[in-house]
Structure formats: structure tokens, C-alpha cells
N, C-alpha and C positions, 0 to 999 in steps of 0.2 A: 572590376569592376570602379572604374574612378569616378569618384564627385569633381568638379571643376565649375562647377556652378555657383551662382551668389547666390542664386532662391533653392529651396532643402529640394533632394530629389524627390523627398514626398511626405507624402502628410502625417502615415504612421508608420518606423517601421514595427515590426516584431524578433523578439530573437530567441529563437524556440520553434522548431516545427512536427511537436507533437498534441496532442489533445488541446491542451487549454491553450499554445498558439495559433493554432490553424483555427477553432473555432473564434478567437478574439481578430482573429485575420477577417476569415468570415465578418461577421458583424460591424468589425468597421469599414470594410471593402463597402457595404449596403447603406451605410450611413451617409458614403460619397465621399468613401477619403481614398486615395491616392496607396490602396495596401503598400508593403514589402514582406513576405520575409523570410530570413537566411538563417538557415541552419548547416551543418558542417559533418552530416551524412550526405554518402551518396543515394540511397535512399529513403525521404519521407516515411518517419509514422512506425520505426520498429517494436516499440513497444506498444501501439494497437496492434498489429499479427499476431507478436505475440503471446498474447495477453486472454485469458482465458482457453487455455491449453490450442490456439490457434483458431478459437473461435471471435472472441472483444466481448467480454462481459461489463456490455453498456454503460448500466446503472443497473438499481435492484429496486424494486417495484416499493418499497419505502421507505422512507430517508431521515433520521435525525439528527438535533448534533451529538447526542449518544453514540452512534457508530466513529466518534472518529475523536481522534485524540491530538495531542500540539495546543492550541491557542484553547483562548474562553469558551465556550457553550454558545453564550450570545451573540458571542457576533462570530461566529462561525454558521447559526445560523438564519443572521443578518447577509450573510449571503448566500443558501439555500433557498429560500424564500422565493429569490428574486428570477430564478433559473430554476426551477423543481422535475423530477420526474415527466408528471404527462410533460415539460416544455419539450424532453429532451425524444419522450415519445414522437413529439407532431413534428419535431423538424428533421425526426432523418426517418419519418415515416413521407414526408415534403419531399426528401432526398432520394424516393424511394427503396428507403431499406424500410420493409415490418419488423418489429419486436416483438419476441415468445416472452413470457415468462413460466421459469421452468420451478420446478417442484419446491428449491430452495427460494426462492424470490427472487431469484436472480432473470435480467431481461438479457436477452442475445439476440441478431438476425437470426429470423429467421430461416437463412441462408446455412447459418453451422458457420461463416465463415468469414473473420475479422477481413479480410479485402475489399468483401462490401462496403463494413463501413470506413475504411478509410477510403476508398472510392469515391464513396459517397462527400465525405469533406471538400480531397482534392473538387469532387465538381462543383461543389460549393462555395470554392475558395476561384476559380476558370470565374463560375457567374456571376463572383458581387469582381473581376476586376482584378484579383490580387494577383501580386509579382512572387515567384518560390524558389528560392536561387538556394541551389547546391550543388555542391560541399560548400559552402564558404561559413565557415567556423568566424563570428565574432571574438574576436579576440581581449577589444577594447570599447567602451560605450565611454566619449567625453562629452560632460555638459560645457555649449560654448553658449554665450551671449543670448544668437537669438537657434535653437532646439537639437539638435546633438549630433558626432561624430559620431559613426560606426566604422568599423575596421576590423583588419585581417590580414592574414595573406596577399587573395586577393585584391584588395583594397582600401575602397575606404567611399560610405554614402553620408551626405545626413538629411536626416529627418527633424521634422517637427515634433513628433511623438517617440518615443517607445515604449512597448510592450514588451515585459522581459519574463520571455516564458519558458530561461532553459531547465526547468526541471531541477531534479537534485544530486543527488550521488548513485544511489540502484542505473543498477545495467549500463555502466557507464558506457559497453558498447556498442549505446545503440546515441549517446552524446554527449550524457547526461552524467558528466563528472566531475563537476559540481566548480565548475571556473562558474556561471553563473552565481555562486555563493560569492566570490571573485569583485565581480562585475557590479552584484546590489552592496557593498561596503566599498567599492569605489565611487558610487554613488549616493554614500552618506546612514545607508541602512547596516544594523548590527544583525547577526546570524543570533543563530539562539545559541546557547551556549554547549547543546547535545546536537551533534549530529550523526549520526548509523545507521545501521539496515535496518528497514523495517519490513512485517510483510516478511522474513526471511526464514528456511530450517537452520534448525540446532544441530549439533554438534556434542555425540556422545564420548570417554572412553571409546578407544579400537577396538576394548576385547569385553565391551560391551553387550549383554544376552539381547536386549533388545535390536543392533544391528545385525546379529545375526537370523531374524526374525523381518527382512530384507522384503519388501513387497506385501506384508501384513500391512491393514488396516482395524481401525474400530473407533468405533465409537468414546469418547475419555471426557474427564472435566477437565481441563486443568487451569491452576491457579499458582497464585503469585504470594508468597508472604512476605511478612516484614517479618526481622529476627523477634520478636512476639510474640508471630503467631496473625498478625493482624492481616485480613485480605487485604491486598490490593489492588487484584483484578482479578476473574475466573470465566471460564468460558466451560460449553459445552458444544464440541464439534470432534469430527470427522483428523483421525487421527493415522497417522500412515510412518511406517515406521523403512527404514532407508539404512544401506549400505555403509550410511555417515554420522547415524542419528534419528534424527525426525525431523518431517514434517505434514505436510498436509494441511489443510485448513485452518485445524483447530490449532501448530504450532505458528502457522504465518502468523492468527490473529493476538496471541498470547505475544507473540516474541516483542513484541517493542516495548510492553508491557513489563518485561525482564532484562527489558534491557533497562526500563526507567528504575524499577529495581536496584539492581545493584552497581547504580551509579548512585543513588542516596545512599545504598548501607552494602555491603560486598558480602555479609549476609543474606540476605532475601535470597526467599530458596521457591522452586518452580517444583509443584507436586505433582502429580495427577491420578483418578480415580480410573479406571480402568472397567470398572463392572459401576455408573453410574444408575442401571436400568434398577440395584438390589443396593438397599440399602446393609449400613455395616453390623448394625442389629440383628435384622435378616440373615446376613451372610452368618456372622458370630451365631449364631442361633440353628442354624441349617447344617454346620461343621460337628457346632455339638450333639445334635439330634443323628448324627448322619449312619451311628457305632460301627458296622463291621467297611463300611465303605470310605473308601481312599479321600486324600485331597481331593486329586485331582479330577474323581468319578465329580463332584461336589461342585468346584468351578466349568466344568463342561455341561453345564446347565446352561452357563451363560457365557463362556469362551471359548474360543476355538480349542482344538488341543494342542498345537505348540506354541499357543498364547496360554495355557495352564499351566504346562510344563514348564515355561518361560520366568511366570510368576511364584512357581515354586522355587524355584532356584535362585531367586530371587529371593526369599523370606528366608533361603538356607536351613526350608528342614526337611526331615523324609516326604516324598509326596504319594509312595508308595504304602505305607503302614498307614493302617485301620485309621478312624478321626477318635476311634475311641481310647486310642491309646498317643493321640495326641496333650502332647505339653501343654499346659496350659498358656506360659511362654509363647512356644511353637506357633498353638493357636494364633498370639497376636502379632505375630514379626509377619504370618501368616494376610492378617486382614490389611497392619500396617500396607505389605506390599500390594493387594490389592487396590486399597481403597482410597491409600496416602504415599502412596511412593515417589520418596523425594528423587527429581535426575539429576542426573553429576556433571550437569552441562559443564562442559568447554567454555563453549563460545557458539557460534553462530557462524553459516559459511559467508556473512559476506558479501558489500553492493555488487558482485555480478550476479548472483544468484538471488538481492532484494527486488522485491516489486516497487518497493514505494524507500523517500528516505522519510524518518524522522527527525524533528528539526526542522531549521529555516527563518527568512526570515518571518520576525511579529506580526501580525496581522496588527495590532497601535501602530504602526506604523505605516499600516494605508488608510485610505479610504474609503469604506466598503461601500458606502453608494457607488461607487466609481473606479475602481480599484489605482487606482492614483496615488502615486506615495505622497508621504507627506515629508519627507525628507527633501525631493528633486522634482519642482517642478515639468513637469511633460512625460514623467514612468509612469508608469503603469506596473504592478506581479501579480502575475496569472497563475497559478497548478500548485504544481507543490516546490517550487523554491518557496514557499510560502509553507508559516512553520504550521501545518497540520497534513495528517496522516487517516485517511479511513481504514475499516476491518475488509476485508475480504470480500471481495460481493459486488464486485462497480461500486460502491462508494467512492472510488479515490480517480475516475471515469466525472464519475456526477460534478465532483468538486471541481474537477476542469472545465467543465460543460459553463456551468454556474459564470465559474474567476472570469472564465475570455467574455464569457456574452458579457458582462457588466461591464468590463474593460473594454473592450472592443465597443460596446454600444454608445459609452459613456467617448470612446478616443475625441469624438471633436468637440466638448470639453473638458481636457485637464490639462490640456498648453497650459 
């Protein structure tokens, strides 16, 4: 695909065919624009197809700026209110995809198949007259006197406007390898100082007892604390023990806050309460009143046998001796292991296993009414390339739908 025309080949070229890019293309096409989507992947929608365990968690029943991190809540709110959950439900219903709400508040297609979501987006693109070109990786976007020249190994095309929807660095095999940041910088934007994996599993030392519980899950409270003890973030959610450390919704949600904390101060810690259903005071009293019962017997009131044994091992006490013989210091160590265990996190599993990227282009560099760049006329930015990341549960998709809708609907006005 090589442009030899004096006039632009397209009104709008969308760089990136993920959730935000396809959504932007749909609404730009519906606005009467000649739209081209360029993507480097052989097959579009890789992230959509793997999301939610292959079911695609389209959104959440209640979405609030507090569900996001990165930029300021007031800025995030301005975007989310332009295209909300009801709008998302209506859009997919119009495309023949009904969504169902599960107990967690997550909304999935009734088919329980992510393919239903991707097919709906591709169908909507077709109906809107959008041209999809892939695998055609964009290497450079150059601002010309009139519009843009978008190029790669496949050739080049010209466009009046460009919507940058390349994603961040998470799941690089899908095409989100961070090159979009270089393109944004070449067009005058800056990238936040902190760009790291988010919604990512965490690694524990090789011989750690929790790694021996691979496959065991539990509900726990995770807390990120500054060196002085100040709580930076906390969440109560399901945690999964794995062969490398910890995963599950709770760990994924806390991972970016843990990373943010240690970037501020290496002394930041992440601790876990394995028993949020019982207070430390009540647990202490249960141990003191247990008499001839063993600590293992007491813990088994709330925990599985394997988890009880693991916490006893982590505390360093003898779990088979009667509680009446438990020294005060031993009881204290057990309480700490159960209620305030500091996890010796060695790191995270990286972008390959991350669901989203922390960091990106600051929202202050974008006109939130149109998602148009404040640096380069005719450019818009949507989705994960922006410095906004949501917690697990469909929030990042809702950000993609909202930003894509705004940019696509406004494309005709942003040159």
C-alpha cells in the first residue's frame, strides 16, 4: 500500500486495531469519514480474545474514577461520563451481543465467548465502511503541511487525521510493544516517568512456602505501606498461590500500587492478611482460650489444612503443641504471620504476563472533549497509550470504549 496521490488517501487513519482503535474507527466511519485501521498483527483483537479467560469482561456495572490510577480523577471522570456503561451495553446490544452481569459486577457476553465481542466490533467496522489493513505495522507517523504520512515496511499512506491507538507495552505478542510511545514522542508528546507492567502477577523467592501451595486460592487483604507505616493502597480480593509466587484478582489489582510505592521508596512493603474475616484481637483471644487445642486446630476454623500448616511454618512456631504452652512471643509471631505477613516480593512477571500498562501520555496533553492532541493538530490519542490504568473487572475496556468513542465521533473536527 503506497500513496502517490496529491490528496489524502483517507480522512482518518487509526494506528492500532485493538479495542480503542476499532471503536474509534467505527464512530469515525459512522460520522462519514474515510477510515483506515492499520495494525501489525496477523489477526486482530488478540487482547480482546484472551481477556476474561477467553470470555472478555466487556465492562463493569459500576464504573468510577476511583477504579483507575495514573492521571487525576477529575480528568478521568470527564472522559468516562461521555460514554458510560449504559452506552456500552446499548452499543453491543445493537450489534447483537447481549451482556450479562455476574455476582462480581463484571459484564460478559451471554455467549461467554470473547469472539462474540470481537466479531461485533469487526462487523460494526464493516457497516461503517472502515478499511482494515493487517499485518501492516506502522513504523512512523510524520506530520506534513497538510495532514500526515503514515509508513512502514509495507509502504505508506496519507491521512488528514491520525488516531493513535497502539496500546502500551502489555502483552507484546499482541503488538503492544511500546513503539506507540516512540511515535507519540516524535509528534511532540511526553511519556510519564513511570512506565511499568500493571495487573501483573508477583514473584516470590524460589523456596518460599506459598509457592508450594500452587493452585490454592483464598480471600485476603493486601496492603502497600510506606516505610513509616502509612497505608498507600489496600484491597480485599481473591489471591491465588502459584508455582512462581502469587496471582489472582487481588494481586493483579495491587501490583501497580506496589510498583508505584517502591519507585518512591525501596523500603515500601506489601503485606497480606490471610484472615480478613476475623480480627487480630479475636484471633489472639481464640489462641489464648484454646487450652489443650493446638494452633493448627484453631487456624483450621478459618483456613484450609494446607494454608494453616503454611502459616504456622512462616511464623516459626510448633503448631502441634497445646496453645496453653505457647509463649507470648510465639503467639505474637503467629498473629503477625496470619494478619500482617510482609511478602518478600522479588518482582513481577513483566509485560508478557501483564494485562495493562502503567504510565503513558498525560491527559493534560489531550483535549478531553475530543481526545485531540494539544501538541500536534490532527492527532488524537486513545486507550492504553494514555496514562490511565484501571483495576481488574472490565474497567480498562470501558476506558477504551469511552476514549475511542470520543475520538471517533470528534474526528471530523480535530484537524
